[in-house]
HTML snippet that shows the backbone in 3Dmol.js (N, CA, C, O; Angstrom):
<script src="https://3Dmol.org/build/3Dmol-min.js"></script>
<div id="view" style="width:600px;height:400px;position:relative"></div>
<script>
const pdb = `
ATOM      1  N   MET A   1     -19.395  35.981 -28.213  1.00  0.00           N
ATOM      2  CA  MET A   1     -19.337  37.181 -27.409  1.00  0.00           C
ATOM      3  C   MET A   1     -17.871  37.574 -27.194  1.00  0.00           C
ATOM      4  O   MET A   1     -17.018  36.716 -26.968  1.00  0.00           O
ATOM      5  N   SER A   2     -17.593  38.865 -27.268  1.00  0.00           N
ATOM      6  CA  SER A   2     -16.226  39.332 -27.059  1.00  0.00           C
ATOM      7  C   SER A   2     -16.029  39.726 -25.601  1.00  0.00           C
ATOM      8  O   SER A   2     -16.980  39.701 -24.819  1.00  0.00           O
ATOM      9  N   SER A   3     -14.808  40.088 -25.229  1.00  0.00           N
ATOM     10  CA  SER A   3     -14.525  40.436 -23.844  1.00  0.00           C
ATOM     11  C   SER A   3     -14.925  41.877 -23.499  1.00  0.00           C
ATOM     12  O   SER A   3     -15.018  42.218 -22.320  1.00  0.00           O
ATOM     13  N   CYS A   4     -15.163  42.724 -24.506  1.00  0.00           N
ATOM     14  CA  CYS A   4     -15.467  44.125 -24.213  1.00  0.00           C
ATOM     15  C   CYS A   4     -16.957  44.455 -24.297  1.00  0.00           C
ATOM     16  O   CYS A   4     -17.393  45.465 -23.746  1.00  0.00           O
ATOM     17  N   CYS A   5     -17.733  43.629 -24.967  1.00  0.00           N
ATOM     18  CA  CYS A   5     -19.170  43.893 -25.122  1.00  0.00           C
ATOM     19  C   CYS A   5     -19.870  42.581 -25.478  1.00  0.00           C
ATOM     20  O   CYS A   5     -19.198  41.579 -25.723  1.00  0.00           O
ATOM     21  N   PRO A   6     -21.193  42.566 -25.512  1.00  0.00           N
ATOM     22  CA  PRO A   6     -21.910  41.315 -25.794  1.00  0.00           C
ATOM     23  C   PRO A   6     -21.985  40.944 -27.280  1.00  0.00           C
ATOM     24  O   PRO A   6     -22.576  39.919 -27.620  1.00  0.00           O
ATOM     25  N   HIS A   7     -21.404  41.748 -28.163  1.00  0.00           N
ATOM     26  CA  HIS A   7     -21.486  41.470 -29.595  1.00  0.00           C
ATOM     27  C   HIS A   7     -20.467  40.416 -30.015  1.00  0.00           C
ATOM     28  O   HIS A   7     -19.439  40.255 -29.357  1.00  0.00           O
ATOM     29  N   PRO A   8     -20.740  39.695 -31.108  1.00  0.00           N
ATOM     30  CA  PRO A   8     -19.837  38.621 -31.539  1.00  0.00           C
ATOM     31  C   PRO A   8     -18.461  39.145 -31.955  1.00  0.00           C
ATOM     32  O   PRO A   8     -18.304  40.301 -32.348  1.00  0.00           O
ATOM     33  N   GLU A   9     -17.487  38.268 -31.855  1.00  0.00           N
ATOM     34  CA  GLU A   9     -16.102  38.612 -32.219  1.00  0.00           C
ATOM     35  C   GLU A   9     -16.012  39.093 -33.662  1.00  0.00           C
ATOM     36  O   GLU A   9     -15.183  39.947 -33.977  1.00  0.00           O
ATOM     37  N   ALA A  10     -16.851  38.560 -34.537  1.00  0.00           N
ATOM     38  CA  ALA A  10     -16.836  38.938 -35.959  1.00  0.00           C
ATOM     39  C   ALA A  10     -17.237  40.399 -36.182  1.00  0.00           C
ATOM     40  O   ALA A  10     -16.977  40.955 -37.249  1.00  0.00           O
ATOM     41  N   SER A  11     -17.858  41.013 -35.197  1.00  0.00           N
ATOM     42  CA  SER A  11     -18.254  42.423 -35.312  1.00  0.00           C
ATOM     43  C   SER A  11     -17.097  43.370 -35.013  1.00  0.00           C
ATOM     44  O   SER A  11     -17.242  44.585 -35.147  1.00  0.00           O
ATOM     45  N   HIS A  12     -15.957  42.829 -34.612  1.00  0.00           N
ATOM     46  CA  HIS A  12     -14.810  43.641 -34.220  1.00  0.00           C
ATOM     47  C   HIS A  12     -13.729  43.631 -35.294  1.00  0.00           C
ATOM     48  O   HIS A  12     -13.502  42.616 -35.954  1.00  0.00           O
ATOM     49  N   GLU A  13     -13.070  44.766 -35.459  1.00  0.00           N
ATOM     50  CA  GLU A  13     -11.919  44.839 -36.349  1.00  0.00           C
ATOM     51  C   GLU A  13     -10.830  45.663 -35.685  1.00  0.00           C
ATOM     52  O   GLU A  13     -11.109  46.530 -34.857  1.00  0.00           O
ATOM     53  N   VAL A  14      -9.579  45.384 -36.059  1.00  0.00           N
ATOM     54  CA  VAL A  14      -8.444  46.129 -35.525  1.00  0.00           C
ATOM     55  C   VAL A  14      -8.191  47.314 -36.443  1.00  0.00           C
ATOM     56  O   VAL A  14      -8.025  47.156 -37.653  1.00  0.00           O
ATOM     57  N   VAL A  15      -8.165  48.495 -35.856  1.00  0.00           N
ATOM     58  CA  VAL A  15      -7.941  49.728 -36.594  1.00  0.00           C
ATOM     59  C   VAL A  15      -6.688  50.383 -36.058  1.00  0.00           C
ATOM     60  O   VAL A  15      -6.510  50.490 -34.844  1.00  0.00           O
ATOM     61  N   GLU A  16      -5.813  50.826 -36.954  1.00  0.00           N
ATOM     62  CA  GLU A  16      -4.590  51.509 -36.548  1.00  0.00           C
ATOM     63  C   GLU A  16      -4.674  52.955 -37.006  1.00  0.00           C
ATOM     64  O   GLU A  16      -4.932  53.219 -38.181  1.00  0.00           O
ATOM     65  N   ALA A  17      -4.461  53.889 -36.095  1.00  0.00           N
ATOM     66  CA  ALA A  17      -4.576  55.303 -36.438  1.00  0.00           C
ATOM     67  C   ALA A  17      -3.498  56.107 -35.738  1.00  0.00           C
ATOM     68  O   ALA A  17      -3.019  55.728 -34.669  1.00  0.00           O
ATOM     69  N   CYS A  18      -3.120  57.222 -36.351  1.00  0.00           N
ATOM     70  CA  CYS A  18      -2.121  58.113 -35.770  1.00  0.00           C
ATOM     71  C   CYS A  18      -2.800  59.033 -34.763  1.00  0.00           C
ATOM     72  O   CYS A  18      -3.834  59.633 -35.057  1.00  0.00           O
ATOM     73  N   GLN A  19      -2.217  59.139 -33.587  1.00  0.00           N
ATOM     74  CA  GLN A  19      -2.773  59.964 -32.522  1.00  0.00           C
ATOM     75  C   GLN A  19      -2.134  61.356 -32.464  1.00  0.00           C
ATOM     76  O   GLN A  19      -2.494  62.170 -31.613  1.00  0.00           O
ATOM     77  N   GLN A  20      -1.190  61.628 -33.364  1.00  0.00           N
ATOM     78  CA  GLN A  20      -0.489  62.914 -33.362  1.00  0.00           C
ATOM     79  C   GLN A  20      -1.449  64.049 -33.711  1.00  0.00           C
ATOM     80  O   GLN A  20      -2.357  63.874 -34.524  1.00  0.00           O
ATOM     81  N   VAL A  21      -1.246  65.206 -33.093  1.00  0.00           N
ATOM     82  CA  VAL A  21      -2.053  66.383 -33.380  1.00  0.00           C
ATOM     83  C   VAL A  21      -1.259  67.308 -34.288  1.00  0.00           C
ATOM     84  O   VAL A  21      -0.064  67.515 -34.078  1.00  0.00           O
ATOM     85  N   ILE A  22      -1.919  67.866 -35.298  1.00  0.00           N
ATOM     86  CA  ILE A  22      -1.293  68.803 -36.234  1.00  0.00           C
ATOM     87  C   ILE A  22      -1.769  70.206 -35.882  1.00  0.00           C
ATOM     88  O   ILE A  22      -2.969  70.440 -35.742  1.00  0.00           O
ATOM     89  N   HIS A  23      -0.841  71.131 -35.740  1.00  0.00           N
ATOM     90  CA  HIS A  23      -1.195  72.512 -35.417  1.00  0.00           C
ATOM     91  C   HIS A  23      -1.075  73.348 -36.685  1.00  0.00           C
ATOM     92  O   HIS A  23       0.035  73.623 -37.140  1.00  0.00           O
ATOM     93  N   TYR A  24      -2.209  73.757 -37.261  1.00  0.00           N
ATOM     94  CA  TYR A  24      -2.186  74.548 -38.495  1.00  0.00           C
ATOM     95  C   TYR A  24      -3.494  75.282 -38.688  1.00  0.00           C
ATOM     96  O   TYR A  24      -4.537  74.670 -38.457  1.00  0.00           O
ATOM     97  N   PRO A  25      -3.531  76.527 -39.087  1.00  0.00           N
ATOM     98  CA  PRO A  25      -2.475  77.514 -38.823  1.00  0.00           C
ATOM     99  C   PRO A  25      -2.522  78.019 -37.389  1.00  0.00           C
ATOM    100  O   PRO A  25      -1.509  78.468 -36.853  1.00  0.00           O
ATOM    101  N   SER A  26      -3.696  77.947 -36.764  1.00  0.00           N
ATOM    102  CA  SER A  26      -3.764  78.412 -35.370  1.00  0.00           C
ATOM    103  C   SER A  26      -4.606  77.480 -34.492  1.00  0.00           C
ATOM    104  O   SER A  26      -4.907  77.807 -33.344  1.00  0.00           O
ATOM    105  N   GLU A  27      -4.979  76.333 -35.033  1.00  0.00           N
ATOM    106  CA  GLU A  27      -5.779  75.373 -34.272  1.00  0.00           C
ATOM    107  C   GLU A  27      -5.168  73.980 -34.368  1.00  0.00           C
ATOM    108  O   GLU A  27      -4.391  73.692 -35.279  1.00  0.00           O
ATOM    109  N   ASP A  28      -5.522  73.125 -33.425  1.00  0.00           N
ATOM    110  CA  ASP A  28      -5.057  71.738 -33.435  1.00  0.00           C
ATOM    111  C   ASP A  28      -6.056  70.853 -34.161  1.00  0.00           C
ATOM    112  O   ASP A  28      -7.265  70.951 -33.947  1.00  0.00           O
ATOM    113  N   TYR A  29      -5.536  69.987 -35.021  1.00  0.00           N
ATOM    114  CA  TYR A  29      -6.358  69.031 -35.765  1.00  0.00           C
ATOM    115  C   TYR A  29      -5.763  67.646 -35.581  1.00  0.00           C
ATOM    116  O   TYR A  29      -4.543  67.509 -35.492  1.00  0.00           O
ATOM    117  N   PRO A  30      -6.608  66.609 -35.522  1.00  0.00           N
ATOM    118  CA  PRO A  30      -6.044  65.255 -35.438  1.00  0.00           C
ATOM    119  C   PRO A  30      -5.429  64.844 -36.775  1.00  0.00           C
ATOM    120  O   PRO A  30      -5.919  65.234 -37.835  1.00  0.00           O
ATOM    121  N   CYS A  31      -4.371  64.068 -36.723  1.00  0.00           N
ATOM    122  CA  CYS A  31      -3.785  63.512 -37.947  1.00  0.00           C
ATOM    123  C   CYS A  31      -4.779  62.494 -38.501  1.00  0.00           C
ATOM    124  O   CYS A  31      -5.334  61.704 -37.737  1.00  0.00           O
ATOM    125  N   LEU A  32      -5.011  62.497 -39.793  1.00  0.00           N
ATOM    126  CA  LEU A  32      -6.008  61.615 -40.393  1.00  0.00           C
ATOM    127  C   LEU A  32      -5.420  60.307 -40.936  1.00  0.00           C
ATOM    128  O   LEU A  32      -6.117  59.541 -41.602  1.00  0.00           O
ATOM    129  N   CYS A  33      -4.148  60.054 -40.652  1.00  0.00           N
ATOM    130  CA  CYS A  33      -3.499  58.840 -41.152  1.00  0.00           C
ATOM    131  C   CYS A  33      -4.097  57.605 -40.475  1.00  0.00           C
ATOM    132  O   CYS A  33      -4.131  57.520 -39.248  1.00  0.00           O
ATOM    133  N   ILE A  34      -4.561  56.665 -41.265  1.00  0.00           N
ATOM    134  CA  ILE A  34      -5.097  55.408 -40.748  1.00  0.00           C
ATOM    135  C   ILE A  34      -4.147  54.294 -41.174  1.00  0.00           C
ATOM    136  O   ILE A  34      -4.086  53.938 -42.351  1.00  0.00           O
ATOM    137  N   GLY A  35      -3.414  53.753 -40.224  1.00  0.00           N
ATOM    138  CA  GLY A  35      -2.483  52.664 -40.509  1.00  0.00           C
ATOM    139  C   GLY A  35      -1.063  53.140 -40.686  1.00  0.00           C
ATOM    140  O   GLY A  35      -0.818  54.172 -41.312  1.00  0.00           O
ATOM    141  N   PHE A  36      -0.129  52.395 -40.139  1.00  0.00           N
ATOM    142  CA  PHE A  36       1.290  52.723 -40.259  1.00  0.00           C
ATOM    143  C   PHE A  36       1.814  52.163 -41.566  1.00  0.00           C
ATOM    144  O   PHE A  36       1.621  50.981 -41.854  1.00  0.00           O
ATOM    145  N   THR A  37       2.476  52.992 -42.364  1.00  0.00           N
ATOM    146  CA  THR A  37       3.058  52.517 -43.622  1.00  0.00           C
ATOM    147  C   THR A  37       4.564  52.686 -43.588  1.00  0.00           C
ATOM    148  O   THR A  37       5.070  53.691 -43.089  1.00  0.00           O
ATOM    149  N   GLY A  38       5.268  51.726 -44.105  1.00  0.00           N
ATOM    150  CA  GLY A  38       6.726  51.775 -44.141  1.00  0.00           C
ATOM    151  C   GLY A  38       7.347  50.908 -43.068  1.00  0.00           C
ATOM    152  O   GLY A  38       6.670  50.470 -42.138  1.00  0.00           O
ATOM    153  N   SER A  39       8.641  50.663 -43.202  1.00  0.00           N
ATOM    154  CA  SER A  39       9.332  49.794 -42.256  1.00  0.00           C
ATOM    155  C   SER A  39      10.326  50.562 -41.402  1.00  0.00           C
ATOM    156  O   SER A  39      11.096  49.953 -40.659  1.00  0.00           O
ATOM    157  N   THR A  40      10.324  51.887 -41.494  1.00  0.00           N
ATOM    158  CA  THR A  40      11.229  52.698 -40.691  1.00  0.00           C
ATOM    159  C   THR A  40      10.526  53.148 -39.419  1.00  0.00           C
ATOM    160  O   THR A  40       9.415  52.704 -39.129  1.00  0.00           O
ATOM    161  N   GLU A  41      11.173  54.032 -38.657  1.00  0.00           N
ATOM    162  CA  GLU A  41      10.570  54.540 -37.434  1.00  0.00           C
ATOM    163  C   GLU A  41       9.558  55.647 -37.697  1.00  0.00           C
ATOM    164  O   GLU A  41       8.817  56.031 -36.793  1.00  0.00           O
ATOM    165  N   ARG A  42       9.516  56.167 -38.926  1.00  0.00           N
ATOM    166  CA  ARG A  42       8.543  57.206 -39.298  1.00  0.00           C
ATOM    167  C   ARG A  42       7.577  56.643 -40.323  1.00  0.00           C
ATOM    168  O   ARG A  42       7.972  55.887 -41.210  1.00  0.00           O
ATOM    169  N   CYS A  43       6.318  57.011 -40.199  1.00  0.00           N
ATOM    170  CA  CYS A  43       5.289  56.545 -41.125  1.00  0.00           C
ATOM    171  C   CYS A  43       5.456  57.249 -42.473  1.00  0.00           C
ATOM    172  O   CYS A  43       5.586  58.472 -42.522  1.00  0.00           O
ATOM    173  N   GLU A  44       5.452  56.491 -43.555  1.00  0.00           N
ATOM    174  CA  GLU A  44       5.559  57.084 -44.883  1.00  0.00           C
ATOM    175  C   GLU A  44       4.294  57.852 -45.252  1.00  0.00           C
ATOM    176  O   GLU A  44       4.329  58.734 -46.111  1.00  0.00           O
ATOM    177  N   GLY A  45       3.179  57.521 -44.606  1.00  0.00           N
ATOM    178  CA  GLY A  45       1.916  58.181 -44.906  1.00  0.00           C
ATOM    179  C   GLY A  45       1.824  59.581 -44.318  1.00  0.00           C
ATOM    180  O   GLY A  45       1.356  60.504 -44.985  1.00  0.00           O
ATOM    181  N   CYS A  46       2.267  59.750 -43.068  1.00  0.00           N
ATOM    182  CA  CYS A  46       2.110  61.049 -42.405  1.00  0.00           C
ATOM    183  C   CYS A  46       3.403  61.600 -41.826  1.00  0.00           C
ATOM    184  O   CYS A  46       3.436  62.743 -41.371  1.00  0.00           O
ATOM    185  N   GLU A  47       4.481  60.797 -41.835  1.00  0.00           N
ATOM    186  CA  GLU A  47       5.806  61.173 -41.333  1.00  0.00           C
ATOM    187  C   GLU A  47       5.881  61.295 -39.811  1.00  0.00           C
ATOM    188  O   GLU A  47       6.889  61.763 -39.283  1.00  0.00           O
ATOM    189  N   HIS A  48       4.827  60.880 -39.097  1.00  0.00           N
ATOM    190  CA  HIS A  48       4.893  60.881 -37.644  1.00  0.00           C
ATOM    191  C   HIS A  48       5.571  59.604 -37.155  1.00  0.00           C
ATOM    192  O   HIS A  48       5.649  58.617 -37.886  1.00  0.00           O
ATOM    193  N   ALA A  49       6.055  59.628 -35.927  1.00  0.00           N
ATOM    194  CA  ALA A  49       6.786  58.502 -35.363  1.00  0.00           C
ATOM    195  C   ALA A  49       5.904  57.276 -35.200  1.00  0.00           C
ATOM    196  O   ALA A  49       4.696  57.384 -34.990  1.00  0.00           O
ATOM    197  N   ARG A  50       6.529  56.107 -35.299  1.00  0.00           N
ATOM    198  CA  ARG A  50       5.816  54.835 -35.149  1.00  0.00           C
ATOM    199  C   ARG A  50       5.035  54.789 -33.835  1.00  0.00           C
ATOM    200  O   ARG A  50       3.923  54.263 -33.791  1.00  0.00           O
ATOM    201  N   GLY A  51       5.615  55.340 -32.765  1.00  0.00           N
ATOM    202  CA  GLY A  51       4.965  55.315 -31.457  1.00  0.00           C
ATOM    203  C   GLY A  51       3.699  56.151 -31.371  1.00  0.00           C
ATOM    204  O   GLY A  51       2.933  56.006 -30.418  1.00  0.00           O
ATOM    205  N   GLN A  52       3.464  57.017 -32.339  1.00  0.00           N
ATOM    206  CA  GLN A  52       2.238  57.825 -32.353  1.00  0.00           C
ATOM    207  C   GLN A  52       1.054  57.065 -32.928  1.00  0.00           C
ATOM    208  O   GLN A  52      -0.085  57.517 -32.813  1.00  0.00           O
ATOM    209  N   HIS A  53       1.310  55.908 -33.549  1.00  0.00           N
ATOM    210  CA  HIS A  53       0.249  55.100 -34.136  1.00  0.00           C
ATOM    211  C   HIS A  53      -0.185  54.027 -33.145  1.00  0.00           C
ATOM    212  O   HIS A  53       0.641  53.264 -32.644  1.00  0.00           O
ATOM    213  N   THR A  54      -1.464  53.975 -32.872  1.00  0.00           N
ATOM    214  CA  THR A  54      -1.974  52.983 -31.931  1.00  0.00           C
ATOM    215  C   THR A  54      -3.013  52.100 -32.616  1.00  0.00           C
ATOM    216  O   THR A  54      -3.709  52.523 -33.539  1.00  0.00           O
ATOM    217  N   LYS A  55      -3.095  50.871 -32.140  1.00  0.00           N
ATOM    218  CA  LYS A  55      -4.084  49.924 -32.668  1.00  0.00           C
ATOM    219  C   LYS A  55      -5.192  49.758 -31.643  1.00  0.00           C
ATOM    220  O   LYS A  55      -4.935  49.575 -30.453  1.00  0.00           O
ATOM    221  N   THR A  56      -6.425  49.825 -32.120  1.00  0.00           N
ATOM    222  CA  THR A  56      -7.570  49.581 -31.252  1.00  0.00           C
ATOM    223  C   THR A  56      -8.486  48.560 -31.908  1.00  0.00           C
ATOM    224  O   THR A  56      -8.589  48.489 -33.133  1.00  0.00           O
ATOM    225  N   ARG A  57      -9.139  47.782 -31.082  1.00  0.00           N
ATOM    226  CA  ARG A  57     -10.122  46.807 -31.528  1.00  0.00           C
ATOM    227  C   ARG A  57     -11.482  47.459 -31.365  1.00  0.00           C
ATOM    228  O   ARG A  57     -11.886  47.769 -30.244  1.00  0.00           O
ATOM    229  N   THR A  58     -12.191  47.672 -32.453  1.00  0.00           N
ATOM    230  CA  THR A  58     -13.440  48.435 -32.428  1.00  0.00           C
ATOM    231  C   THR A  58     -14.622  47.574 -32.866  1.00  0.00           C
ATOM    232  O   THR A  58     -14.524  46.797 -33.816  1.00  0.00           O
ATOM    233  N   CYS A  59     -15.726  47.725 -32.163  1.00  0.00           N
ATOM    234  CA  CYS A  59     -16.959  46.992 -32.488  1.00  0.00           C
ATOM    235  C   CYS A  59     -17.790  47.831 -33.454  1.00  0.00           C
ATOM    236  O   CYS A  59     -18.008  49.020 -33.221  1.00  0.00           O
ATOM    237  N   SER A  60     -18.245  47.220 -34.521  1.00  0.00           N
ATOM    238  CA  SER A  60     -19.048  47.950 -35.513  1.00  0.00           C
ATOM    239  C   SER A  60     -20.489  48.157 -35.046  1.00  0.00           C
ATOM    240  O   SER A  60     -21.224  48.956 -35.627  1.00  0.00           O
ATOM    241  N   GLU A  61     -20.891  47.435 -33.994  1.00  0.00           N
ATOM    242  CA  GLU A  61     -22.261  47.540 -33.514  1.00  0.00           C
ATOM    243  C   GLU A  61     -22.438  48.559 -32.401  1.00  0.00           C
ATOM    244  O   GLU A  61     -23.460  49.243 -32.347  1.00  0.00           O
ATOM    245  N   CYS A  62     -21.451  48.669 -31.505  1.00  0.00           N
ATOM    246  CA  CYS A  62     -21.618  49.616 -30.391  1.00  0.00           C
ATOM    247  C   CYS A  62     -20.454  50.604 -30.279  1.00  0.00           C
ATOM    248  O   CYS A  62     -20.475  51.489 -29.423  1.00  0.00           O
ATOM    249  N   SER A  63     -19.449  50.462 -31.131  1.00  0.00           N
ATOM    250  CA  SER A  63     -18.290  51.368 -31.161  1.00  0.00           C
ATOM    251  C   SER A  63     -17.419  51.317 -29.909  1.00  0.00           C
ATOM    252  O   SER A  63     -16.660  52.253 -29.653  1.00  0.00           O
ATOM    253  N   CYS A  64     -17.512  50.243 -29.124  1.00  0.00           N
ATOM    254  CA  CYS A  64     -16.598  50.120 -27.992  1.00  0.00           C
ATOM    255  C   CYS A  64     -15.184  49.905 -28.531  1.00  0.00           C
ATOM    256  O   CYS A  64     -15.004  49.343 -29.611  1.00  0.00           O
ATOM    257  N   ARG A  65     -14.199  50.348 -27.781  1.00  0.00           N
ATOM    258  CA  ARG A  65     -12.801  50.238 -28.230  1.00  0.00           C
ATOM    259  C   ARG A  65     -11.940  49.684 -27.112  1.00  0.00           C
ATOM    260  O   ARG A  65     -12.095  50.045 -25.946  1.00  0.00           O
ATOM    261  N   THR A  66     -11.028  48.799 -27.492  1.00  0.00           N
ATOM    262  CA  THR A  66     -10.030  48.309 -26.558  1.00  0.00           C
ATOM    263  C   THR A  66      -8.672  48.383 -27.237  1.00  0.00           C
ATOM    264  O   THR A  66      -8.562  48.161 -28.443  1.00  0.00           O
ATOM    265  N   ALA A  67      -7.652  48.691 -26.473  1.00  0.00           N
ATOM    266  CA  ALA A  67      -6.304  48.813 -27.019  1.00  0.00           C
ATOM    267  C   ALA A  67      -5.763  47.444 -27.394  1.00  0.00           C
ATOM    268  O   ALA A  67      -6.040  46.451 -26.721  1.00  0.00           O
ATOM    269  N   VAL A  68      -4.991  47.398 -28.470  1.00  0.00           N
ATOM    270  CA  VAL A  68      -4.334  46.169 -28.917  1.00  0.00           C
ATOM    271  C   VAL A  68      -2.847  46.374 -28.740  1.00  0.00           C
ATOM    272  O   VAL A  68      -2.292  47.354 -29.238  1.00  0.00           O
ATOM    273  N   SER A  69      -2.200  45.472 -28.044  1.00  0.00           N
ATOM    274  CA  SER A  69      -0.755  45.627 -27.834  1.00  0.00           C
ATOM    275  C   SER A  69       0.039  44.861 -28.855  1.00  0.00           C
ATOM    276  O   SER A  69       1.269  44.883 -28.823  1.00  0.00           O
TER     277      SER A  69
END
`;
const viewer = $3Dmol.createViewer("view");
viewer.addModel(pdb, "pdb");
viewer.setStyle({}, {cartoon: {color: "spectrum"}});
viewer.zoomTo();
viewer.render();
</script>
């Protein structure tokens, strides 16, 4: 059992995604970058700042999410 739900720890995976919003051409869209790439302060995948990428622990059975520091 995990700390966020009654499902086993094996049902959880760490997912990293960019939280930056893209404004184009007149509406806001979420950035679709999954995972930070590169060793600089900007992601090579989407060019957004490292701080815009967050890691969450997600359950495949109930979709609960907890932040990973």
